[in-house]
GULUM-131242 format. One record per residue (C-alpha): x, y, z. Coordinates in steps of 0.02 Angstrom, whole numbers, plus 50000, padded with zeros to 5 digits. Last residue first. Layout:
+-------+-------+-------+
:    xx :    yy :    zz :
+-------+-------+-------+
:     X :     Y :     Z :
...
+-------+-------+-------+
END
This chain:
+-------+-------+-------+
:    xx :    yy :    zz :
+-------+-------+-------+
: 51961 : 53290 : 50881 :
: 51815 : 53405 : 50914 :
: 51822 : 53544 : 50784 :
: 51714 : 53691 : 50831 :
: 51533 : 53745 : 50811 :
: 51468 : 53871 : 50937 :
: 51434 : 54003 : 50802 :
: 51307 : 53881 : 50726 :
: 51194 : 53846 : 50874 :
: 51129 : 54024 : 50871 :
: 51043 : 53989 : 50705 :
: 50935 : 53855 : 50786 :
: 50882 : 53971 : 50928 :
: 50854 : 54108 : 50800 :
: 50726 : 54005 : 50706 :
: 50640 : 53955 : 50868 :
: 50630 : 54135 : 50928 :
: 50576 : 54197 : 50757 :
: 50425 : 54083 : 50763 :
: 50370 : 54166 : 50924 :
: 50386 : 54341 : 50851 :
: 50297 : 54289 : 50692 :
: 50149 : 54232 : 50795 :
: 50115 : 54047 : 50809 :
: 49981 : 53959 : 50706 :
: 50114 : 53874 : 50601 :
: 50109 : 53799 : 50427 :
: 50291 : 53836 : 50387 :
: 50461 : 53853 : 50471 :
: 50617 : 53873 : 50363 :
: 50800 : 53867 : 50414 :
: 50936 : 53871 : 50281 :
: 51120 : 53862 : 50323 :
: 51290 : 53884 : 50244 :
: 51443 : 53852 : 50352 :
: 51612 : 53935 : 50373 :
: 51750 : 53832 : 50452 :
: 51760 : 53809 : 50639 :
: 51830 : 53896 : 50793 :
: 51766 : 54073 : 50769 :
: 51604 : 54010 : 50689 :
: 51569 : 54102 : 50525 :
: 51385 : 54082 : 50478 :
: 51314 : 54105 : 50303 :
: 51137 : 54127 : 50239 :
: 50958 : 54074 : 50263 :
: 50820 : 54128 : 50383 :
: 50639 : 54086 : 50353 :
: 50470 : 54117 : 50433 :
: 50293 : 54058 : 50397 :
: 50122 : 54069 : 50479 :
: 50088 : 54247 : 50423 :
: 50234 : 54313 : 50323 :
: 50418 : 54320 : 50357 :
: 50584 : 54301 : 50267 :
: 50758 : 54350 : 50323 :
: 50915 : 54340 : 50220 :
: 51076 : 54298 : 50312 :
: 51249 : 54353 : 50361 :
: 51298 : 54279 : 50530 :
: 51457 : 54317 : 50626 :
: 51428 : 54502 : 50664 :
: 51320 : 54460 : 50814 :
: 51302 : 54271 : 50823 :
: 51379 : 54248 : 50996 :
: 51242 : 54359 : 51064 :
: 51237 : 54542 : 51114 :
: 51120 : 54585 : 50969 :
: 51057 : 54431 : 50879 :
: 50914 : 54526 : 50795 :
: 50888 : 54714 : 50797 :
: 50984 : 54758 : 50640 :
: 50942 : 54592 : 50555 :
: 50824 : 54668 : 50425 :
: 50966 : 54780 : 50366 :
: 51113 : 54811 : 50481 :
: 51219 : 54761 : 50631 :
: 51144 : 54632 : 50750 :
: 51167 : 54493 : 50622 :
: 51231 : 54560 : 50456 :
: 51104 : 54584 : 50316 :
: 51153 : 54511 : 50147 :
: 51205 : 54619 : 49999 :
: 51390 : 54616 : 50043 :
: 51394 : 54429 : 50009 :
: 51321 : 54456 : 49837 :
: 51449 : 54585 : 49786 :
: 51591 : 54483 : 49862 :
: 51551 : 54329 : 49758 :
: 51641 : 54183 : 49842 :
: 51484 : 54102 : 49914 :
: 51388 : 54133 : 49753 :
: 51363 : 53951 : 49699 :
: 51354 : 53892 : 49881 :
: 51210 : 54010 : 49917 :
: 51116 : 53932 : 49771 :
: 51148 : 53760 : 49846 :
: 51097 : 53811 : 50022 :
: 50932 : 53873 : 49952 :
: 50910 : 53709 : 49859 :
: 50944 : 53613 : 50021 :
: 50812 : 53713 : 50115 :
: 50687 : 53659 : 49983 :
: 50582 : 53771 : 49872 :
: 50404 : 53828 : 49848 :
: 50327 : 53994 : 49795 :
: 50139 : 53985 : 49786 :
: 50115 : 54093 : 49941 :
: 50170 : 54242 : 49838 :
: 50268 : 54381 : 49924 :
: 50431 : 54290 : 49890 :
: 50506 : 54433 : 49791 :
: 50538 : 54364 : 49617 :
: 50369 : 54287 : 49582 :
: 50285 : 54118 : 49557 :
: 50440 : 54017 : 49597 :
: 50455 : 53828 : 49601 :
: 50629 : 53771 : 49655 :
: 50667 : 53588 : 49697 :
: 50610 : 53520 : 49529 :
: 50730 : 53644 : 49447 :
: 50870 : 53529 : 49508 :
: 51024 : 53630 : 49549 :
: 51164 : 53576 : 49430 :
: 51238 : 53749 : 49402 :
: 51171 : 53763 : 49224 :
: 51003 : 53691 : 49275 :
: 50981 : 53828 : 49404 :
: 51025 : 53958 : 49274 :
: 50891 : 53897 : 49153 :
: 50760 : 53894 : 49291 :
: 50802 : 54071 : 49341 :
: 50794 : 54129 : 49160 :
: 50626 : 54043 : 49137 :
: 50560 : 54136 : 49291 :
: 50623 : 54299 : 49216 :
: 50542 : 54259 : 49050 :
: 50376 : 54225 : 49136 :
: 50384 : 54397 : 49215 :
: 50452 : 54469 : 49052 :
: 50292 : 54424 : 48961 :
: 50333 : 54438 : 48776 :
: 50338 : 54605 : 48688 :
: 50519 : 54597 : 48632 :
: 50479 : 54622 : 48448 :
: 50567 : 54783 : 48402 :
: 50723 : 54748 : 48504 :
: 50741 : 54578 : 48420 :
: 50766 : 54654 : 48247 :
: 50954 : 54632 : 48256 :
: 50946 : 54447 : 48216 :
: 50775 : 54368 : 48201 :
: 50800 : 54192 : 48270 :
: 50952 : 54200 : 48382 :
: 50911 : 54377 : 48432 :
: 50740 : 54316 : 48484 :
: 50808 : 54193 : 48610 :
: 50935 : 54313 : 48684 :
: 50808 : 54454 : 48691 :
: 50686 : 54336 : 48777 :
: 50806 : 54296 : 48919 :
: 50871 : 54474 : 48930 :
: 50695 : 54543 : 48951 :
: 50653 : 54409 : 49079 :
: 50806 : 54445 : 49185 :
: 50757 : 54628 : 49188 :
: 50583 : 54572 : 49240 :
: 50654 : 54475 : 49387 :
: 50758 : 54626 : 49439 :
: 50597 : 54728 : 49437 :
: 50513 : 54602 : 49553 :
: 50660 : 54602 : 49674 :
: 50667 : 54792 : 49683 :
: 50479 : 54800 : 49715 :
: 50489 : 54671 : 49855 :
: 50623 : 54762 : 49957 :
: 50694 : 54646 : 50089 :
: 50789 : 54791 : 50170 :
: 50959 : 54706 : 50164 :
: 50915 : 54595 : 50017 :
: 50843 : 54715 : 49889 :
: 50948 : 54864 : 49943 :
: 51106 : 54759 : 49925 :
: 51037 : 54693 : 49760 :
: 51031 : 54871 : 49694 :
: 51212 : 54911 : 49738 :
: 51281 : 54759 : 49646 :
: 51158 : 54797 : 49507 :
: 51252 : 54956 : 49467 :
: 51176 : 55123 : 49517 :
: 51037 : 55180 : 49403 :
: 51058 : 55273 : 49241 :
: 50969 : 55432 : 49187 :
: 50969 : 55477 : 49002 :
: 50911 : 55635 : 48914 :
: 50878 : 55686 : 48734 :
: 50902 : 55522 : 48642 :
: 50838 : 55536 : 48464 :
: 50741 : 55405 : 48363 :
: 50569 : 55407 : 48440 :
: 50423 : 55318 : 48354 :
: 50296 : 55441 : 48281 :
: 50131 : 55455 : 48373 :
: 50021 : 55574 : 48273 :
: 49997 : 55739 : 48362 :
: 49911 : 55782 : 48524 :
: 49894 : 55968 : 48560 :
: 49900 : 55999 : 48748 :
: 50067 : 56086 : 48728 :
: 50198 : 56058 : 48861 :
: 50294 : 56213 : 48918 :
: 50468 : 56195 : 48992 :
: 50506 : 56317 : 49133 :
: 50599 : 56203 : 49254 :
: 50449 : 56187 : 49371 :
: 50335 : 56154 : 49222 :
: 50443 : 56010 : 49163 :
: 50450 : 55946 : 49342 :
: 50261 : 55946 : 49361 :
: 50239 : 55860 : 49192 :
: 50361 : 55725 : 49243 :
: 50272 : 55699 : 49410 :
: 50107 : 55676 : 49319 :
: 50187 : 55558 : 49194 :
: 50260 : 55452 : 49334 :
: 50091 : 55443 : 49423 :
: 50003 : 55394 : 49262 :
: 50129 : 55253 : 49240 :
: 50117 : 55200 : 49422 :
: 49927 : 55179 : 49420 :
: 49855 : 55125 : 49589 :
: 49999 : 55196 : 49694 :
: 50034 : 55080 : 49841 :
: 50013 : 55159 : 50013 :
: 50146 : 55220 : 50130 :
: 50190 : 55238 : 50312 :
: 50271 : 55350 : 50440 :
: 50217 : 55352 : 50623 :
: 50234 : 55507 : 50733 :
: 50279 : 55460 : 50914 :
: 50132 : 55419 : 51028 :
: 50114 : 55529 : 51183 :
: 49933 : 55577 : 51150 :
: 49878 : 55397 : 51134 :
: 49803 : 55348 : 50965 :
: 49630 : 55270 : 50956 :
: 49539 : 55174 : 50821 :
: 49497 : 55214 : 50641 :
: 49578 : 55284 : 50484 :
: 49504 : 55242 : 50314 :
: 49611 : 55293 : 50165 :
: 49521 : 55299 : 49997 :
: 49585 : 55294 : 49820 :
: 49496 : 55130 : 49789 :
: 49554 : 54968 : 49708 :
: 49566 : 54874 : 49872 :
: 49498 : 54968 : 50023 :
: 49643 : 55065 : 50101 :
: 49658 : 55036 : 50287 :
: 49739 : 55130 : 50430 :
: 49704 : 55056 : 50601 :
: 49737 : 55128 : 50775 :
: 49707 : 55000 : 50912 :
: 49540 : 55004 : 51001 :
: 49477 : 54832 : 50952 :
: 49646 : 54758 : 50996 :
: 49647 : 54824 : 51176 :
: 49820 : 54892 : 51211 :
: 49760 : 55072 : 51206 :
: 49675 : 55057 : 51375 :
: 49696 : 55243 : 51407 :
: 49837 : 55314 : 51515 :
: 49921 : 55412 : 51374 :
: 49761 : 55509 : 51349 :
: 49660 : 55485 : 51190 :
: 49670 : 55549 : 51011 :
: 49525 : 55482 : 50909 :
: 49516 : 55405 : 50736 :
: 49372 : 55416 : 50612 :
: 49475 : 55497 : 50474 :
: 49400 : 55456 : 50304 :
: 49538 : 55517 : 50187 :
: 49489 : 55536 : 50005 :
: 49620 : 55529 : 49868 :
: 49606 : 55637 : 49711 :
: 49729 : 55767 : 49777 :
: 49854 : 55635 : 49831 :
: 49993 : 55681 : 49710 :
: 49982 : 55865 : 49758 :
: 49984 : 55819 : 49943 :
: 50162 : 55752 : 49931 :
: 50211 : 55685 : 50103 :
: 50027 : 55658 : 50142 :
: 49966 : 55710 : 50315 :
: 49857 : 55628 : 50448 :
: 49832 : 55715 : 50616 :
: 49736 : 55602 : 50735 :
: 49556 : 55653 : 50765 :
: 49516 : 55758 : 50918 :
: 49467 : 55707 : 51095 :
: 49641 : 55734 : 51167 :
: 49739 : 55856 : 51058 :
: 49816 : 55779 : 50903 :
: 49919 : 55620 : 50887 :
: 50027 : 55582 : 50736 :
: 50006 : 55508 : 50562 :
: 50129 : 55520 : 50419 :
: 50107 : 55480 : 50235 :
: 50202 : 55413 : 50087 :
: 50126 : 55380 : 49917 :
: 50201 : 55226 : 49836 :
: 50269 : 55176 : 49667 :
: 50447 : 55154 : 49731 :
: 50480 : 55341 : 49713 :
: 50463 : 55315 : 49524 :
: 50427 : 55157 : 49426 :
: 50380 : 55169 : 49244 :
: 50427 : 54990 : 49199 :
: 50291 : 54947 : 49325 :
: 50278 : 54826 : 49470 :
: 50128 : 54883 : 49572 :
: 50171 : 54912 : 49753 :
: 50158 : 54761 : 49869 :
: 50271 : 54831 : 50005 :
: 50176 : 54996 : 49997 :
: 50017 : 54912 : 50057 :
: 49847 : 54906 : 49972 :
: 49895 : 54747 : 49878 :
: 49935 : 54648 : 50034 :
: 49751 : 54620 : 50074 :
: 49728 : 54548 : 49900 :
: 49849 : 54407 : 49933 :
: 49978 : 54390 : 49795 :
: 49942 : 54241 : 49683 :
: 49899 : 54343 : 49529 :
: 50063 : 54439 : 49530 :
: 50026 : 54624 : 49509 :
: 50111 : 54725 : 49371 :
: 50079 : 54583 : 49251 :
: 50195 : 54570 : 49102 :
: 50290 : 54675 : 48976 :
: 50455 : 54766 : 48981 :
: 50513 : 54833 : 48813 :
: 50451 : 55007 : 48856 :
: 50374 : 55162 : 48779 :
: 50275 : 55308 : 48850 :
: 50206 : 55464 : 48765 :
: 50203 : 55649 : 48805 :
: 50105 : 55772 : 48699 :
: 50129 : 55839 : 48523 :
: 50217 : 56004 : 48548 :
: 50352 : 56023 : 48680 :
: 50417 : 56197 : 48724 :
: 50582 : 56262 : 48791 :
: 50703 : 56124 : 48742 :
: 50880 : 56191 : 48722 :
: 50975 : 56030 : 48752 :
: 51014 : 56098 : 48926 :
: 50828 : 56097 : 48963 :
: 50817 : 55913 : 48919 :
: 50967 : 55877 : 49029 :
: 50882 : 55971 : 49171 :
: 50724 : 55871 : 49140 :
: 50816 : 55706 : 49156 :
: 50917 : 55760 : 49308 :
: 50763 : 55821 : 49401 :
: 50679 : 55654 : 49367 :
: 50826 : 55553 : 49431 :
: 50862 : 55655 : 49586 :
: 50709 : 55708 : 49687 :
: 50581 : 55617 : 49579 :
: 50663 : 55451 : 49612 :
: 50721 : 55302 : 49510 :
: 50784 : 55161 : 49623 :
: 50677 : 55021 : 49551 :
: 50731 : 55061 : 49372 :
: 50592 : 54979 : 49272 :
: 50655 : 55000 : 49094 :
: 50560 : 55158 : 49050 :
: 50560 : 55261 : 48891 :
: 50470 : 55429 : 48911 :
: 50438 : 55498 : 48739 :
: 50414 : 55683 : 48700 :
: 50302 : 55751 : 48564 :
: 50306 : 55768 : 48376 :
: 50392 : 55939 : 48380 :
: 50517 : 56006 : 48507 :
: 50525 : 56195 : 48502 :
: 50681 : 56274 : 48575 :
: 50684 : 56421 : 48453 :
: 50831 : 56346 : 48357 :
: 50735 : 56184 : 48331 :
: 50725 : 56042 : 48456 :
: 50794 : 55872 : 48401 :
: 50686 : 55745 : 48311 :
: 50574 : 55596 : 48342 :
: 50596 : 55616 : 48528 :
: 50674 : 55532 : 48679 :
: 50678 : 55549 : 48868 :
: 50765 : 55399 : 48943 :
: 50768 : 55291 : 49098 :
: 50911 : 55167 : 49112 :
: 50937 : 55016 : 49224 :
: 51119 : 54971 : 49256 :
: 51216 : 54809 : 49240 :
: 51394 : 54818 : 49309 :
: 51380 : 54661 : 49419 :
: 51321 : 54556 : 49272 :
: 51146 : 54522 : 49204 :
: 51159 : 54333 : 49221 :
: 51267 : 54318 : 49377 :
: 51197 : 54463 : 49477 :
: 51020 : 54426 : 49421 :
: 51047 : 54245 : 49475 :
: 51101 : 54290 : 49651 :
: 50967 : 54424 : 49668 :
: 50819 : 54320 : 49610 :
: 50871 : 54158 : 49695 :
: 50906 : 54242 : 49863 :
: 50746 : 54343 : 49842 :
: 50648 : 54182 : 49869 :
: 50707 : 54195 : 50050 :
: 50570 : 54326 : 50059 :
: 50437 : 54194 : 50099 :
: 50519 : 54023 : 50075 :
: 50360 : 53918 : 50064 :
: 50426 : 53742 : 50094 :
: 50464 : 53589 : 49987 :
: 50551 : 53438 : 50061 :
: 50734 : 53400 : 50036 :
: 50795 : 53483 : 50197 :
: 50671 : 53383 : 50300 :
: 50795 : 53401 : 50444 :
: 50970 : 53394 : 50372 :
: 51118 : 53441 : 50480 :
: 51306 : 53442 : 50455 :
: 51315 : 53408 : 50268 :
: 51496 : 53419 : 50211 :
: 51538 : 53528 : 50062 :
: 51672 : 53468 : 49941 :
: 51730 : 53622 : 49846 :
: 51703 : 53742 : 49990 :
: 51564 : 53791 : 50108 :
: 51504 : 53681 : 50251 :
: 51327 : 53620 : 50258 :
: 51169 : 53654 : 50358 :
: 50991 : 53613 : 50307 :
: 50839 : 53643 : 50415 :
: 50654 : 53621 : 50377 :
: 50517 : 53630 : 50509 :
: 50333 : 53600 : 50472 :
: 50209 : 53652 : 50607 :
: 50085 : 53557 : 50716 :
: 50228 : 53500 : 50832 :
: 50310 : 53671 : 50842 :
: 50230 : 53720 : 51007 :
: 50285 : 53555 : 51084 :
: 50468 : 53582 : 51046 :
: 50528 : 53442 : 50933 :
: 50616 : 53563 : 50814 :
: 50727 : 53622 : 50958 :
: 50784 : 53446 : 50997 :
: 50806 : 53401 : 50814 :
: 50925 : 53547 : 50788 :
: 51030 : 53495 : 50937 :
: 51039 : 53315 : 50879 :
: 51089 : 53368 : 50703 :
: 51225 : 53481 : 50773 :
: 51309 : 53349 : 50880 :
: 51424 : 53280 : 50745 :
: 51487 : 53456 : 50710 :
: 51546 : 53470 : 50891 :
: 51470 : 53608 : 50997 :
: 51572 : 53686 : 51136 :
: 51481 : 53809 : 51248 :
: 51416 : 53669 : 51358 :
: 51299 : 53716 : 51500 :
: 51328 : 53901 : 51469 :
: 51289 : 53875 : 51285 :
: 51120 : 53801 : 51329 :
: 51074 : 53951 : 51436 :
: 51141 : 54070 : 51304 :
: 51039 : 53985 : 51168 :
: 50878 : 54000 : 51265 :
: 50915 : 54179 : 51318 :
: 50958 : 54227 : 51138 :
: 50794 : 54153 : 51080 :
: 50694 : 54265 : 51196 :
: 50583 : 54158 : 51308 :
: 50395 : 54139 : 51284 :
: 50334 : 54004 : 51399 :
: 50287 : 53821 : 51395 :
: 50364 : 53751 : 51236 :
: 50526 : 53846 : 51256 :
: 50537 : 53785 : 51435 :
: 50531 : 53605 : 51372 :
: 50681 : 53645 : 51262 :
: 50774 : 53713 : 51414 :
: 50733 : 53558 : 51516 :
: 50794 : 53446 : 51375 :
: 50954 : 53546 : 51371 :
: 50982 : 53518 : 51557 :
: 50950 : 53332 : 51538 :
: 51073 : 53327 : 51394 :
: 51201 : 53411 : 51507 :
: 51174 : 53280 : 51642 :
: 51186 : 53139 : 51514 :
: 51356 : 53200 : 51457 :
: 51370 : 53282 : 51288 :
: 51471 : 53197 : 51151 :
: 51654 : 53204 : 51104 :
: 51705 : 53122 : 50941 :
+-------+-------+-------+
END
């Protein structure tokens, strides 16, 4: 084996010391080291990883790294606390998406239905009400899915609905995970997880500067849905030369938890580009029904206010199906979409309980699937891990998205789940590509890793993760998992260390 000379090691030590003293972009760190010795033998990888992990700014933190080759007999190339438990942040989605793909199947689709007790009569009257049957399609939208459903209803001859509109679902369980931080709950990325999901259960808005001295201009994308929201706009538009960088003057948009109130404060410079955002809808089911009623009216179908006795539906009137799960997990992983991941978890839970109940009650299972599909989804993940010989004691999930700080897993377990789906093209296509797309669009650009790393990102305060596959030009493909926890550094600083480790991998080559 060829090892680095003492002079090169000295140079690397100097670079690592520089990391601890100043903020240097990770690509600059890695490029400086690569210039000293672009060739990295597999036997040297552990030493290189250890050197970065020993940076003074990381000393109070926990660093976990696990790197192995792919294939039938994987070789471990680096293991730094790879068997200890860490909070994976959004790397938890790797378990949810990989297992959903395997258990539900690549062709699985969510369906949203409009049903009734009977068909409309010759005059277009639908008696005994209309039923909205939801399965938690994360991609369902008012612009396409809802229009399609109502158009199908209209094409069936429905002109008037007597008896109200009802909802029905087999999905049960909490729409907010108890261990999510309450400050996250106001944000669109922590939208309530409902079987009646539409437009990702968020209300979108835009804010932009006004004339100097006036409040910023705040507008809802769909004002009709925000009619019962109050906007307390205390902001101020200032000149482009103002001291906007001061934290106490920065523009802030806050929704107090549980209230339909938006509080806007701080300053916005006059040359600021419009900013788009969103806020979680407090009651997704009511929101879906409101949008459904609007669309029915828009297409000329009258809904009577008379409420009749609720009779279970027996007739399909309209069906909207999602794209296949292979498409949905691409959205989940590339954009790190929490809502998609949580609804995939609940789909796993429904199938898990349906399988158990079908064994005990035969064809009646569909009438009794009222168990918690969140718990069922977590059971399904545990069951799958056991089936592929991944110890469930190395994976403790509280949700499907990674938003919970109670999620725990090891870097080795992440590498193991990635190994089980390494040859699955649908899964591989779901991961962001370094410097190209998804959450890695702006990372690793113009570095040796661009286009050669596919990985899932994960970030929340004090924690960062990056796990996936690297394809060195002169070495076989490797699987890696890098997790940093318990840090007081900013996410940007943590990312630099994570990326510096990841940038070692494209330099690997056989040294014989």
